[in-house]
C-alpha positions as MATLAB code, in Angstrom:
seq = 'MTPPALMPHWIAAFLDAQLAEHDAARNTRLAYGRDLSDFSGWLAARNLDFASTSRADIEAYLIACGQSGLSRATRARRLSAIRQLFRFAFDEGFRPDNPAIRISGPGRDLRLPGTLSQDEVARLLAAAQSTPRDALRNTCLMELLYATGMRVSELVTLPAAAVRGNPPMILVRGKGGKERLVPLSAPARAATAAWLTARDAADSAAQARGKPASRWLFPSRGKAGHLSRQVFFALVRDLAVSAGIGADRVSPHVLRHAFATHLLAGGADLRSIQTMLGHADLATTEIYTHVLDDRLRDLVLTRHPLARARKDP';
ca = [
    -150.457  125.464   68.225;
    -152.527  122.898   70.081;
    -150.577  121.497   73.043;
    -149.700  117.798   72.816;
    -151.878  115.543   74.951;
    -149.204  113.278   76.418;
    -145.757  113.936   77.885;
    -143.942  111.791   75.270;
    -145.519  114.000   72.585;
    -144.266  117.145   74.341;
    -140.765  115.666   74.378;
    -140.983  114.655   70.710;
    -142.174  118.139   69.689;
    -139.378  119.763   71.707;
    -136.695  117.526   70.186;
    -138.006  118.187   66.674;
    -137.738  121.915   67.352;
    -134.176  121.503   68.628;
    -133.236  119.844   65.348;
    -135.116  122.266   63.095;
    -134.248  125.548   64.837;
    -130.866  124.885   66.443;
    -129.488  122.002   64.360;
    -128.857  120.163   67.638;
    -126.555  117.174   67.265;
    -128.046  113.683   67.496;
    -126.205  112.897   70.726;
    -127.456  116.147   72.267;
    -131.041  115.291   71.378;
    -130.632  111.783   72.765;
    -129.344  113.227   76.050;
    -132.286  115.658   76.241;
    -134.665  112.793   75.527;
    -133.217  110.606   78.295;
    -133.298  113.390   80.873;
    -136.838  114.467   80.032;
    -138.077  110.864   79.978;
    -136.742  110.382   83.508;
    -138.481  113.588   84.620;
    -141.756  112.597   82.960;
    -141.617  109.169   84.637;
    -141.142  110.831   88.020;
    -144.123  113.122   87.339;
    -146.338  110.282   86.099;
    -145.692  108.310   89.304;
    -147.254  111.257   91.166;
    -150.181  111.714   88.771;
    -148.633  114.863   87.326;
    -147.763  115.905   83.777;
    -145.948  118.719   81.982;
    -149.123  120.799   81.700;
    -149.714  120.810   85.473;
    -146.120  120.849   86.750;
    -145.304  123.608   89.224;
    -142.024  125.131   90.307;
    -142.294  123.159   93.570;
    -142.641  119.920   91.582;
    -139.453  120.619   89.606;
    -137.560  121.494   92.796;
    -138.831  118.294   94.453;
    -137.603  116.296   91.453;
    -134.138  117.845   91.692;
    -134.012  117.049   95.408;
    -134.982  113.454   94.616;
    -132.196  113.294   92.025;
    -129.701  114.425   94.642;
    -130.980  111.912   97.187;
    -130.601  109.128   94.629;
    -126.886  109.904   94.359;
    -126.775  111.743   91.021;
    -123.811  114.088   90.665;
    -124.167  117.862   90.600;
    -123.219  117.845   86.922;
    -125.997  115.367   86.064;
    -128.563  117.343   88.068;
    -127.465  120.575   86.385;
    -127.828  118.927   82.967;
    -131.315  117.637   83.793;
    -132.422  121.058   84.988;
    -131.091  122.565   81.772;
    -133.211  120.144   79.725;
    -136.284  120.918   81.859;
    -135.755  124.662   81.502;
    -135.497  124.405   77.745;
    -138.593  122.207   77.524;
    -140.759  124.658   79.462;
    -139.342  127.668   77.595;
    -140.331  125.882   74.380;
    -143.784  125.063   75.817;
    -144.327  128.695   76.826;
    -143.170  130.052   73.452;
    -145.468  127.632   71.622;
    -148.446  128.428   73.851;
    -148.645  124.961   75.407;
    -148.598  126.653   78.814;
    -149.400  130.218   79.905;
    -146.359  130.268   82.209;
    -142.859  128.853   82.622;
    -142.508  127.093   86.006;
    -138.752  126.561   85.586;
    -137.738  130.143   84.881;
    -136.633  131.107   88.403;
    -135.083  127.839   89.540;
    -131.355  128.042   90.260;
    -129.248  125.011   89.452;
    -126.865  123.048   91.658;
    -123.881  124.101   89.569;
    -121.217  121.761   88.282;
    -118.544  119.833   90.087;
    -115.187  121.379   89.275;
    -113.399  118.083   88.960;
    -110.034  117.981   87.275;
    -110.264  116.006   84.053;
    -108.393  112.733   83.861;
    -105.361  112.962   81.646;
    -102.185  111.147   80.615;
     -98.504  112.002   80.681;
     -96.667  112.659   77.441;
     -94.829  109.368   77.892;
     -98.120  107.479   78.220;
     -99.464  109.101   75.058;
     -96.274  108.123   73.229;
     -96.784  104.522   74.359;
    -100.369  104.569   73.089;
     -99.235  105.863   69.702;
     -96.548  103.170   69.549;
     -99.156  100.542   70.393;
    -101.344  101.790   67.534;
     -98.419  101.499   65.099;
     -97.828   97.900   66.250;
    -101.374   96.547   65.948;
    -101.443   93.342   63.848;
    -104.369   94.597   61.761;
    -105.386   98.101   60.727;
    -102.130   99.652   61.948;
    -102.356  102.528   59.451;
    -105.969  103.302   60.375;
    -105.365  103.012   64.107;
    -102.271  105.203   63.939;
    -104.186  107.829   61.985;
    -107.050  107.761   64.501;
    -104.768  108.206   67.491;
    -102.508  110.807   65.885;
    -105.506  112.892   64.793;
    -107.165  112.647   68.192;
    -104.065  113.708   70.100;
    -103.057  116.371   67.560;
    -106.458  118.084   67.422;
    -108.357  117.300   70.624;
    -111.440  116.454   68.583;
    -114.465  114.937   70.246;
    -114.821  111.270   69.350;
    -118.037  111.960   67.420;
    -116.206  114.613   65.375;
    -113.338  112.252   64.626;
    -115.312  109.200   63.492;
    -117.566  111.337   61.260;
    -114.709  113.192   59.568;
    -115.179  113.108   55.768;
    -112.229  111.991   53.654;
    -112.470  115.257   51.727;
    -111.427  117.160   54.864;
    -107.876  115.761   54.715;
    -107.216  115.502   50.973;
    -104.259  117.487   49.709;
    -102.295  117.093   52.960;
    -103.712  120.321   54.482;
    -101.942  121.989   57.424;
    -105.374  122.611   58.995;
    -108.670  120.759   58.829;
    -112.237  121.950   59.144;
    -114.093  120.223   61.984;
    -117.867  120.273   62.346;
    -118.688  120.309   66.053;
    -121.665  120.632   68.365;
    -124.658  122.405   66.905;
    -123.095  122.295   63.455;
    -120.479  124.893   64.425;
    -117.297  124.666   62.359;
    -113.747  125.401   63.433;
    -110.272  125.130   61.921;
    -107.775  122.948   63.775;
    -104.066  122.711   62.845;
    -102.435  119.327   62.242;
     -99.007  118.316   63.539;
     -96.430  116.826   61.179;
     -96.871  113.292   62.605;
    -100.657  113.569   62.245;
    -100.340  114.718   58.632;
     -97.957  111.853   57.818;
    -100.216  109.270   59.467;
    -103.270  110.683   57.691;
    -101.575  110.637   54.276;
    -100.493  107.005   54.765;
    -103.952  105.920   55.865;
    -105.687  107.857   53.082;
    -103.603  106.034   50.461;
    -104.526  102.637   51.921;
    -108.149  103.659   52.444;
    -108.538  104.877   48.840;
    -107.062  101.651   47.497;
    -109.533   99.592   49.541;
    -112.376  101.874   48.443;
    -111.445  101.479   44.768;
    -111.353   97.690   45.165;
    -114.797   97.773   46.787;
    -116.161   99.907   43.951;
    -114.807   97.375   41.448;
    -116.992   94.795   43.220;
    -120.032   97.016   42.758;
    -120.054   98.660   46.177;
    -120.581  102.427   46.518;
    -117.715  104.727   47.429;
    -117.544  105.916   51.038;
    -117.351  109.594   51.914;
    -115.931  108.925   55.382;
    -112.257  108.967   56.328;
    -112.857  105.940   58.546;
    -115.463  103.864   56.678;
    -117.234  100.896   58.204;
    -119.735   98.273   57.126;
    -122.131   99.402   59.860;
    -125.409  101.190   59.224;
    -123.899  104.664   59.684;
    -121.176  103.894   57.137;
    -118.385  105.139   59.391;
    -116.537  103.822   62.427;
    -118.786  103.925   65.479;
    -118.007  105.603   68.791;
    -118.361  102.275   70.566;
    -115.857  100.486   68.323;
    -113.341  103.310   68.692;
    -113.806  103.365   72.476;
    -113.050   99.622   72.610;
    -110.030  100.123   70.339;
    -108.570  102.774   72.650;
    -109.004  100.469   75.647;
    -107.225   97.649   73.798;
    -104.360   99.968   72.902;
    -104.078  101.032   76.538;
    -103.668   97.411   77.606;
    -101.021   96.890   74.916;
     -99.218  100.024   76.115;
     -99.189   98.821   79.726;
    -101.626  101.508   80.903;
    -104.716  100.760   82.977;
    -107.679  100.479   80.613;
    -109.876  102.327   83.107;
    -107.611  105.385   82.765;
    -107.863  105.739   79.002;
    -110.717  106.806   76.742;
    -111.050  109.064   73.694;
    -112.142  111.888   76.001;
    -109.068  111.436   78.210;
    -106.914  111.908   75.108;
    -108.832  115.118   74.382;
    -107.908  116.250   77.898;
    -104.280  115.251   77.299;
    -104.223  117.390   74.154;
    -105.359  120.477   76.082;
    -103.241  119.780   79.162;
    -100.022  119.290   77.211;
    -100.655  122.386   75.089;
    -101.211  124.538   78.170;
     -98.139  123.102   79.883;
     -96.170  123.992   76.744;
     -97.202  127.643   76.954;
    -100.364  127.839   74.802;
    -102.947  130.402   75.891;
    -106.459  129.473   77.002;
    -108.203  131.321   74.160;
    -106.350  129.295   71.535;
    -107.117  126.050   73.345;
    -110.764  127.079   73.666;
    -110.952  127.612   69.903;
    -109.315  124.291   69.071;
    -111.480  122.341   71.501;
    -114.657  124.025   70.255;
    -115.742  125.206   73.713;
    -118.500  127.807   73.568;
    -117.536  129.201   76.988;
    -113.997  129.985   78.152;
    -115.006  128.861   81.652;
    -115.150  125.291   80.345;
    -111.549  125.563   79.204;
    -110.333  127.163   82.435;
    -110.421  123.839   84.267;
    -107.126  123.058   82.523;
    -105.390  125.822   84.454;
    -104.592  123.201   87.117;
    -101.575  122.523   84.911;
    -100.345  126.058   85.490;
    -100.971  125.685   89.223;
     -98.686  122.631   89.282;
     -95.964  124.423   87.299;
     -96.085  127.555   89.478;
     -95.912  125.514   92.673;
     -92.922  123.609   91.311;
     -91.197  126.871   90.411;
     -91.686  128.254   93.921;
     -90.463  125.079   95.595;
     -87.384  124.639   93.398;
     -86.350  128.091   92.163;
     -87.274  130.635   94.845;
     -84.182  131.631   96.885;
     -86.051  131.246  100.189;
     -86.986  127.658   99.251;
     -83.338  126.622   98.949;
     -81.671  124.984  101.902;
     -79.446  127.500  103.686;
     -75.879  126.526  104.386;
     -74.638  126.691  107.915;
     -72.251  129.655  108.524;
];
């Protein structure tokens, strides 16, 4: 294959291959595109391009990223995108070598994920049930999110067919098109059944007016046809305010963390949580073991005989 002439064309060819060969999700491709565009801009400012980039150039870029204040996680993600681009370029014959093959990454910050207490989650769910409009939809959204730990993109793109028949488990399509079964709690099933009844009635009324039926569980008039991530993010923030919780502490991803944290605190094993969250690597799930650390420390401080105050003889 003839190598593309310009860096934007290299990026476009790489992203097309990610979609065709790996069924990469749209958000994943957008992230790759942003990271590689930043790298190409840095190269262009130094009269370099992908065809002439050396290992030293990539290392200098990563140093510049660190000096600009980017986190270790962001730098690790950018290096990952660069590695995959040059592996693709080498495989396609765009370059005779791969300058990124021996570069070690900065690693990731092992930060504990933000989470919520069970009481705070209960207040959020109560706030959803009390919204003046769309209470059934909002309750279903929040119950499903907390009951399954789905990513927000997985939740808003859930087809209505996935929940018909009041199933005890639903099939979720995650990153890279990978599917997994996730069990539903009784409250989540009840909220879903109530919303599905209302949603189907509204859909039938729309069809009577000549509008097409929607395949999504959470339909919207937007271009995508389903509720957007941005609208749901804003909804969660509004519910946090109504529940008396700081809006900066709550997001759909924080509720995903709460799902995993509360399961682990309740005795669930990491492998099961890994499966339900859709993590490819158990190491990603292991960050939630901070919950066990807290519980073990509490046990030692409150239950160990040597931790008890001794009575004077």
